[in-house]
C-alpha positions in Angstrom: 96.4 151.9 38.8 93.7 149.4 40.0 95.1 145.9 39.7 91.6 144.6 39.9 89.5 146.1 37.1 86.3 144.6 38.5 86.8 146.1 42.0 83.7 147.9 43.2 85.0 149.0 46.6 84.7 152.8 47.2 86.9 152.8 50.2 90.0 154.0 48.5 91.5 155.2 51.8 91.9 151.6 52.9 95.5 150.4 52.7 94.2 147.2 51.1 92.4 148.8 48.3 93.8 147.6 44.9 94.7 151.1 43.9 97.2 151.3 46.7 99.4 148.3 45.7 99.9 145.8 42.9 98.4 142.7 44.6 94.8 143.1 43.5 92.1 141.9 45.9 94.2 139.3 47.6 95.3 141.3 50.7 91.7 142.4 51.4 90.3 138.9 51.0 93.1 137.4 53.2 92.3 140.0 56.0 88.6 139.3 55.8 88.9 135.6 55.8 91.1 135.8 59.0 88.4 137.9 60.6 85.6 135.6 59.4 84.1 138.5 57.4 83.3 139.3 53.8 84.9 142.1 51.8 83.0 145.4 51.4 82.4 144.7 47.7 80.1 141.8 48.5 77.9 144.0 50.6 77.8 146.7 48.0 75.8 144.4 45.8 72.9 144.3 48.3 70.5 147.3 48.7 70.5 148.7 52.2 74.0 147.6 53.0 75.1 151.1 54.0 73.2 150.7 57.3 74.8 147.4 58.3 76.4 147.1 61.6 79.2 144.7 60.6 80.9 142.7 57.9 80.4 139.1 59.3 79.0 136.2 57.4 75.9 136.5 59.7 75.5 140.2 58.8 75.7 139.4 55.1 73.2 136.6 55.4 70.7 138.8 57.3 71.0 141.5 54.8 70.5 139.2 51.8 67.6 137.5 53.5 66.0 140.8 54.3 65.9 140.0 58.0 66.4 143.7 58.9 67.7 142.8 62.4 71.2 141.5 61.6 71.5 139.8 64.9 68.4 137.6 64.4 70.0 134.8 62.5 
């Protein structure tokens, strides 16, 4: 069962995916915050995210702004 009905993450092999435990998105968000990254579900909302090189705030900003080169910010 997915404890987060709005979860859009396709990486069901991840041990933090809501279908693998009963804590919803919390473990994933905690992990990402510690790493200064954003969860995969944020990236899935932006076209072209499949080609990204990382999950950092900078990577996300570059993707959203359409910068192409994710290291340019």
